[in-house]
C-alpha positions as CSV (number, residue, x, y, z in Angstrom):
1,X,37.3,-16.5,8.3
2,X,39.2,-14.0,6.2
3,X,42.8,-12.6,7.6
4,X,43.9,-8.9,6.9
5,X,47.4,-7.5,7.2
6,X,48.2,-3.7,8.0
7,X,51.5,-2.0,6.7
8,X,52.2,1.2,9.4
9,X,50.2,-0.3,11.8
10,X,51.6,1.7,14.4
11,X,50.3,5.3,13.5
12,X,46.8,6.4,14.2
13,X,45.3,5.5,11.2
14,X,47.0,2.0,11.8
15,X,45.7,1.5,15.7
16,X,42.0,2.5,14.3
17,X,42.0,-0.3,11.7
18,X,42.6,-2.5,14.6
19,X,40.5,-1.3,16.9
20,X,37.5,-1.4,14.4
21,X,38.6,-5.1,12.9
22,X,38.7,-6.7,16.3
23,X,34.8,-6.1,16.0
24,X,34.7,-7.7,13.1
25,X,33.3,-11.1,12.6
26,X,34.8,-12.1,9.5
27,X,38.5,-10.5,9.8
28,X,41.2,-11.4,11.6
29,X,44.0,-9.6,11.9
30,X,47.3,-12.3,10.6
31,X,50.0,-9.7,10.1
32,X,51.0,-5.5,11.5
33,X,53.7,-4.2,9.7
34,X,56.2,-1.0,11.6
35,X,59.4,-0.8,10.1
36,X,59.7,1.8,13.2
37,X,58.7,-0.3,15.9
38,X,59.7,-3.9,14.4
39,X,60.2,-6.4,17.1
40,X,57.9,-4.5,19.8
41,X,54.3,-5.6,21.3
42,X,51.7,-3.7,20.3
43,X,50.8,-2.8,24.0
44,X,54.4,-1.5,24.3
45,X,53.6,1.4,21.8
46,X,49.4,1.6,22.5
47,X,49.3,0.8,26.0
48,X,44.9,1.4,26.2
49,X,45.4,-2.2,24.4
50,X,46.4,-4.3,27.5
51,X,44.1,-7.2,27.8
52,X,42.7,-6.5,25.1
53,X,44.6,-7.7,22.4
54,X,48.7,-8.6,21.7
55,X,50.5,-9.1,18.7
56,X,54.2,-7.8,17.8
57,X,54.8,-5.6,15.0
58,X,57.2,-7.2,12.2
59,X,58.9,-5.9,9.5
60,X,57.7,-4.5,6.2
61,X,60.0,-7.1,4.4
62,X,58.3,-9.5,6.6
63,X,55.8,-11.9,4.3
64,X,55.3,-14.2,6.6
65,X,52.7,-12.9,7.8
66,X,50.7,-11.1,5.0
67,X,50.6,-13.9,2.2
68,X,47.8,-15.6,3.0
69,X,45.6,-12.6,3.6
70,X,42.2,-11.8,1.7
71,X,43.7,-7.6,1.9
72,X,46.3,-5.9,2.8
73,X,45.9,-1.9,4.6
74,X,48.5,0.4,3.9
75,X,48.7,3.3,6.0
76,X,52.1,4.1,5.6
77,X,53.5,7.9,5.1
78,X,52.7,9.7,2.0
79,X,55.2,8.8,-0.8
80,X,56.1,4.9,0.7
81,X,53.1,2.7,0.0
82,X,53.9,3.4,-3.7
83,X,56.9,1.3,-3.0
84,X,56.0,-1.1,-1.5
85,X,52.6,-1.6,-3.1
86,X,53.4,-3.4,-6.4
87,X,54.8,-5.8,-4.3
88,X,51.4,-7.0,-3.1
89,X,49.8,-6.1,-6.0
90,X,52.1,-8.4,-7.8
91,X,51.5,-11.3,-5.2
92,X,47.9,-11.2,-5.7
93,X,46.9,-9.2,-3.0
94,X,44.1,-7.0,-2.8
95,X,45.0,-3.3,-1.6
96,X,43.4,-0.4,0.4
97,X,46.1,1.9,0.1
98,X,45.2,5.1,3.6
99,X,47.9,7.3,1.5
100,X,47.5,10.1,-1.1
101,X,49.9,8.0,-3.3
102,X,46.7,6.3,-5.6
103,X,44.3,9.0,-5.5
104,X,45.1,10.8,-8.5
105,X,46.0,7.1,-10.6
106,X,43.2,5.8,-12.7
107,X,44.6,2.5,-11.9
108,X,43.2,2.4,-8.2
109,X,38.9,2.9,-7.5
110,X,38.6,5.8,-6.1
111,X,36.9,4.9,-2.3
112,X,34.3,7.2,-1.5
113,X,31.3,4.8,-1.6
114,X,28.7,7.7,-1.6
115,X,29.7,9.1,-4.5
116,X,28.9,6.4,-6.8
117,X,32.3,4.2,-6.9
118,X,30.7,1.0,-5.1
119,X,30.8,-0.9,-8.5
120,X,34.1,-0.2,-9.3
121,X,35.3,-0.7,-5.7
122,X,34.1,-4.2,-5.8
123,X,35.8,-5.2,-8.6
124,X,38.7,-3.4,-8.3
125,X,42.5,-5.2,-6.9
126,X,43.9,-1.6,-5.2
127,X,41.4,0.9,-3.8
128,X,42.8,4.7,-3.1
129,X,40.7,5.4,0.1
130,X,40.3,9.6,0.0
131,X,41.8,11.5,2.1
132,X,40.0,13.1,5.2
133,X,39.3,16.5,3.8
134,X,38.3,15.7,0.1
135,X,35.6,12.9,1.8
136,X,34.0,16.2,4.4
137,X,34.4,18.5,1.2
138,X,33.3,16.0,-1.9
139,X,29.9,14.8,0.6
140,X,29.2,18.1,1.0
141,X,29.0,19.0,-3.1
142,X,27.8,15.5,-4.5
143,X,24.1,15.9,-4.7
144,X,24.3,19.2,-6.2
145,X,27.1,18.5,-8.5
146,X,25.8,16.9,-11.6
147,X,23.4,19.2,-11.9
148,X,23.5,22.8,-13.1
149,X,22.2,24.6,-10.1
150,X,26.0,25.7,-8.9
151,X,28.4,28.1,-10.5
152,X,31.1,25.2,-10.3
153,X,34.1,27.5,-11.1
154,X,33.4,29.9,-7.4
155,X,33.2,27.3,-5.4
156,X,34.9,28.2,-1.5
157,X,35.6,24.8,0.7
158,X,37.0,26.4,4.3
159,X,37.7,23.6,6.4
160,X,39.5,23.0,10.0
161,X,40.9,19.9,11.5
162,X,42.1,18.5,14.5
163,X,46.0,17.9,15.2
164,X,45.7,14.1,14.8
165,X,45.3,14.5,11.3
166,X,49.1,14.9,10.7
167,X,50.2,11.5,11.8
168,X,52.1,11.1,14.7
169,X,55.7,11.2,13.6
170,X,57.1,13.9,15.9
171,X,56.7,17.5,14.3
172,X,57.6,20.8,15.2
173,X,54.3,22.0,14.2
174,X,52.2,19.6,16.1
175,X,53.9,20.1,19.4
176,X,51.1,20.9,21.5
177,X,52.7,24.8,22.5
178,X,52.5,25.5,18.5
179,X,48.9,24.3,18.5
180,X,47.4,25.5,21.9
181,X,45.5,28.4,22.2
182,X,45.7,29.1,18.3
183,X,44.4,28.9,15.0
184,X,46.3,28.7,11.8
185,X,45.7,28.3,7.9
186,X,48.1,26.5,5.9
187,X,48.7,24.8,2.4
188,X,46.4,27.5,0.7
189,X,47.1,29.2,-2.9
190,X,46.6,25.4,-4.3
191,X,50.0,24.3,-2.6
192,X,47.5,21.5,0.0
193,X,47.3,17.9,-2.0
194,X,44.3,17.3,-1.0
195,X,42.8,20.2,-2.9
196,X,43.7,18.1,-6.6
197,X,41.8,15.2,-4.9
198,X,39.0,17.5,-4.4
199,X,39.1,19.2,-8.1
200,X,39.4,15.5,-9.9
201,X,36.4,14.8,-8.7
202,X,34.4,18.0,-8.9
203,X,36.0,18.9,-12.4
204,X,36.4,22.7,-11.9
205,X,39.0,24.5,-9.7
206,X,37.9,25.3,-6.0
207,X,38.7,27.9,-3.2
208,X,40.1,25.2,0.0
209,X,41.3,26.4,3.0
210,X,42.6,24.2,5.5
211,X,43.1,25.1,9.2
212,X,44.4,23.5,12.4
213,X,42.2,23.2,15.1
214,X,44.0,22.7,19.0
215,X,42.1,19.6,19.5
216,X,42.9,16.1,18.7
217,X,39.8,15.0,16.3
218,X,37.5,15.9,13.4
219,X,36.9,17.9,10.2
220,X,34.3,20.5,10.0
221,X,33.9,22.1,6.0
222,X,32.0,24.7,5.1
223,X,31.1,24.8,1.5
224,X,30.1,27.8,0.3
225,X,28.3,27.5,-2.9
226,X,26.8,30.2,-5.0
227,X,23.3,29.2,-7.0
228,X,22.6,30.0,-10.7
229,X,18.8,30.0,-9.8
230,X,16.7,30.6,-6.7
231,X,16.2,27.5,-4.0
232,X,14.9,27.5,-0.9
233,X,16.7,26.2,1.6
234,X,13.7,23.4,1.7
235,X,14.4,22.5,-2.5
236,X,17.4,22.0,-1.4
237,X,17.3,19.8,1.7
238,X,14.8,17.6,0.0
239,X,17.9,16.5,-3.3
240,X,20.2,16.1,-0.5
241,X,17.8,13.6,1.8
242,X,16.6,11.7,-1.7
243,X,20.4,11.3,-2.6
244,X,21.3,10.0,0.6
245,X,18.3,8.0,2.0
246,X,19.9,4.5,1.7
247,X,23.7,5.9,2.6
248,X,23.8,4.3,6.0
249,X,27.0,6.7,7.4
250,X,25.0,10.2,5.8
251,X,23.3,12.0,8.5
252,X,21.4,14.6,7.5
253,X,20.4,17.5,9.7
254,X,16.8,19.2,10.3
255,X,16.9,22.5,8.8
256,X,18.3,24.9,11.0
257,X,20.8,22.9,13.1
258,X,24.9,22.4,12.2
259,X,27.3,19.8,12.7
260,X,29.5,19.8,15.7
261,X,32.5,17.3,15.6
262,X,32.0,16.1,18.7
263,X,28.5,14.4,17.6
264,X,30.7,12.2,15.2
265,X,33.8,11.0,17.1
266,X,35.0,7.9,17.6
267,X,32.0,6.6,14.6
268,X,32.3,6.8,10.7
269,X,29.5,8.9,10.2
270,X,29.4,12.7,8.2
271,X,26.9,14.8,9.8
272,X,25.9,17.4,6.9
273,X,23.8,20.4,7.7
274,X,22.5,23.3,5.2
275,X,20.7,26.0,4.4
276,X,20.4,28.8,1.9
277,X,21.4,32.2,2.3
278,X,18.4,34.4,0.7
279,X,20.2,37.8,0.9
280,X,23.0,36.2,-1.4
281,X,21.6,33.1,-3.1
282,X,24.6,31.2,-2.0
283,X,24.3,27.4,-0.3
284,X,25.7,26.8,2.8
285,X,26.4,23.1,3.3
286,X,28.3,21.9,6.5
287,X,30.0,18.7,6.9
288,X,31.3,17.1,10.3
289,X,33.6,13.8,9.8
290,X,36.1,12.1,12.4
291,X,38.9,12.2,10.3
292,X,40.5,9.1,11.3
293,X,37.6,7.0,11.0
294,X,35.2,8.2,8.3
295,X,38.0,10.1,6.8
296,X,40.4,7.0,7.5
297,X,40.2,3.7,8.1
298,X,36.4,3.2,8.8
299,X,36.1,4.6,5.2
300,X,38.3,1.6,4.7
301,X,37.1,-1.2,6.5
302,X,33.7,-0.2,4.8
303,X,35.6,-0.3,1.5
304,X,36.8,-3.2,2.8
305,X,33.4,-4.7,2.9
306,X,32.1,-4.0,0.2
307,X,35.5,-5.5,-1.6
308,X,34.9,-9.0,0.1
309,X,30.9,-8.8,0.0
310,X,30.3,-8.0,3.1
311,X,26.9,-6.1,5.0
312,X,29.1,-2.6,4.1
313,X,28.0,-1.2,7.5
314,X,29.8,-4.6,9.2
315,X,32.2,-3.8,12.6
316,X,31.0,0.1,11.6
317,X,27.3,0.5,12.8
318,X,28.4,-0.4,16.4
319,X,30.8,2.7,16.5
320,X,28.6,5.3,17.8
321,X,29.9,8.8,18.4
322,X,31.8,9.3,21.7
323,X,30.2,12.2,23.7
324,X,31.3,14.1,25.6
């Protein structure tokens, strides 16, 4: 039995890590770090876990719990992970970081397995878990990214996210009265941190437009991709089908069907739908993920499974979407 530590365990990604790890037959949660909740029982912070699992939050400085762990998940606010991760690495621990602190760092493996990073992940001590928006966007692009089929300098990524993507810390921008019955764009004109992450993989600047929707979880990413030559929807669909045929968490929808966030909620799936608009010769690819699972905790567990050489789907295959 391997042991895991979660540092930053009181946030939304942290509690999702707990939910998934409790169903993992080869992992035991040995340590929960949360400075703001130190000394409290997890059921006081998350009452939905009552009679399911109980443990007390510790201070990040307490190393008595994480010393014998095989892997440490850091689910801290951006800018905080880089202050604590070096001490874990110095002790020889394997770290999966869910913040943005190491995603542009060449010393960390980029943890999006479907993009061909599995060999790097299994060999690395530090894995940078991708952002939720980049996960949804890059999975729409990857099958054609290496080809000469796209005008890559004219890619438009139009994305919508649920409010949980902003985290659990109180903020005016995520108050009920600020988000309900309204949709707004933010982080435009290259201001969003995820834009550089996407562009690192794509290799050219992209037009990235994130929007906040009044829902709890989910991301819908619509990619508008100008084609250099004429291609039919079926031709493109066949390319995507071949590329993702062996990927357990990417579901390519039949032509004419488009993803919905409700159909992936609570799961580690990414649903993809596509079609070519013959009038404009633009390929439209739409993806849907749960931002807290495939966009955060589920992907982190997927990376852990690769890192520790467990079956990649372990503890994730039974996370069926919750509907309605």
